[in-house]
N, C-alpha and C positions, 0 to 999 in steps of 0.2 A: 588474430581473432576479429571477426566482423563486429562492428559496433552494434550494440543492442538498443540504442536510443540515439535520438538526434536533438540538437539544441538550436533554437532560433530566437534571437532577441529583436523585438520590434522597436521602432523609433520612440514609442510612447513609454518605454521602460518595462513593458511586459515581456517576460521570457517564457517560451514554450519548451518543455522537455517532453519528447514524444517517444514512448516505448515502441519498439519495432523489432521484435524477435519472433518471426513466424515459427510454428503456426499459432501458438497461444500466449505469446509474451511471458513464457516461464523463463526467468533469467537464471543463468548459471552463476557459480560462485564469483567468477571474475566480473560478470555483469552487475551483480549487486554491489560489489566494491566500487566499480566504475561509476555506477549511478549515484551512490552516496557522495563520491568526490565531486561529481558534476553538479549535484543539487547544492552542495555546500559552497562550491566555488562560484556558481552562478549568483547565489544570494549575496555574495560578498562584492560582486561587481558594482561599482558606484552608480552606473547607469540603470541597473535593474531595480524595479520597484515592487514587482509582483511576479510570482512564478506560477504558471499553469502546467500541471502534469497531466498528460492525456496519452492515448495510445492509438496505433493503427491496428487493423486486423479484426479478428472475430470477437475479441474481448479486451478488456483493459489489462488484466494481468492474472495469470494462473499461478502465481507464486514462484516457488523454486523449481529448478529442473530436477524432477524426481528421477529421471533416467540417469542423470549424472551421479546422483547420490546412490542409486542402486548399483552402479558400476564401481563406486569408491566411497564406502561409508565414512572414511576418514575425512572427507570434504565437509562433513557436517559442521565442524568447528569453524571453517572458513565461511561457509554459508551463513551460519548463525551470526558471525561477526559482520558480514556484509549486510544482512537484514537489519541488525541493530544500528549500524552506521547510517543506513538509508533512512530509516524511520526517524532517527535522531536528527538527521540533516533536514528533514521536512519540518518536524515539530519545533526544533530549536533554530530554524533559519531566521536570519535577521529581517526577512521580508515575508509578507503573507504568502501562503502556498494554497492554490486552488487545485483540487483533484477533479478532473472532468472524466467520468467513467461511463463505459458502455459494456454490454454483454456480460461476460463472467468477471466477477471481482472476487478473487479467491486468495487465501493465504497472504502472501506478500502484498497483494493488491489491497487487502483489508488493512494491512499495516500502514500503507501509504495513506489511505483514506482516513484511518483513525488518527494519524499524526497530523493530517492537513488542517488548515484553518476553515476551509469551506469545501463542501462536496456538492458538485452538480452531476446529476445522473441522467443518462438517456432513459427513455421509457422501457428499453429492453434490458436494463442492467439487472443483474442478479448477484446478491452478496452472500458469501459463504466462507466458512472456515473449517475445511475438512481435515484438520490436523490429526484428530484421533484416527481417522481412516487412513492416514499416511504414516502412522507410527511415530508421530512427533508431537511437540507442544509448541506454544507460542502464538501470539496474535490476539489472545483474549483481552489483554489490557487495551489494545487498540479498538477491538470490537466493542468493549464495554464503554469506551469513551464515546462511541456512537449510540449504542442501543440501551445501555443500562444493565444492571446486574442479571435479572432473571431472564430476559430475552437473550442475553449473551450466553448464559448457561444452557438454555434450550438449544440454541443454534450450535454451540460447541459440542454438546453431548450427542446430538442427533446427526450433525453434519448437514442438516437441511439448508436450503437456500432461501433467501427472502428477497422479493422483488422490489423494484424501485418505488412503486406506489406505496407499498406497505412500509418501506423504510422512511418515506416522506411522512407518512401518518405517525410513525414512531419518533419523528423529529430527529432522525439520525442523519439526514441530509438536508440541504437547503432547497433544492429545486429539482423537478423532473421535467424534461423537455423531450420533444421528438428527437430521434437519433440524428437526423439531418441538421438539427439546430444546436447540437451539443457544443461544438467548438465555438461557434459564433456567440452563444450565450456565455460561455466561460470567459472568452476574451472581452466581452462587453463588461462583465462584472469586474474583471481584472483592470480594465481601462478606467473604470469609475474609481477604483481604489488608487490606481497609479496617478490619477490627476490630483490627488491630495498631497499635502506636504509629506515628502519622503521621510523627513526627520520625525514628524509626529506619528506616522504609521509604524516606523521601526520602534519607537518608544512604546506605542500601543501594543505591538506584538510581544515585546518583552514583558510588559506589565500584565497582559492577559495570561501569558504562560505562568507568571508568578502567582496568580490567584487561583490556579487550578487546584483541585484536591489531589494530594499525593504527587508522586514523581513518575511520569509515564515511562521514562527510560528505566528507572529502577524496577518498576513492576514488570516490564517486558524482560529485563535481564533475569529476574527471579524465575519467570516462566521458562526461559531458555535453558536454565539449569536442569529442568525436568526433561528436556529433549534428550540430553545425554543419558539420563536415567532410562528413558524410554528406549533408546537405541540398544541398551543392554539386554532388552527382552527379545526373545525370538519372535514374538508377535509383531514387533516393529519391522523386522526384516520381511515377514510374511506379507504385511500390508503393502510394502513397496514392490515386492516381487509380483503380487497379485495385480497391482496397478500397471506395471510394465508389461505383464503377460495378458492383460485385459481379461481378468477372471475375478470371481469373488474370492475374497480372503477366507481362509479356513482356520478356526481357532479351536 
């Protein structure tokens, strides 16, 4: 299996994990499990002080590989487990995680952003969670961590996208920059954090997670249970078939 991401560790303690699975960075089941393991292991390396997750190509991440699921519905259990492990590896990492996103940020891309400590977006970024239109559930807990309750419900029910500037105005992300400056900006912020006491930053990360309202992982796991329920409906299969066949779903 070709690698679906790369890792680079800089001398200042900043690690880059770069999604790279053309054409849209939609990871398959193995990719999500591999990414989760890589994020977790990278954060545990003593020389790593901050992680930046970004992507090559047309957009940050289009979520899961719908074509893989359409060919084998049984993979939904493995995909769910891989998503859960990835988002947990980001949120519960021992070091801060910065998501630097561009283009489309969908499904699993929202999960990464919602689990991250800081989100930097290119001015072309578009955030969305089209789970209803794919016959699945999940990701709303992470979207709600960014946007709040009512905006999350609007985006989840309608499947509409929200642009980087609107996301900034909603205080869902930290900064919007021109696409050409995205990596440089994210690495500069990471370097600023990496220059501080690694012991203090690791303590701060754990402390900040502890004062959040509720448990993000438990909320997401609750949602995932409804994905299995959704998959029992013929409507769920119709949404995926329509996506693969590039047509409108019919209900």
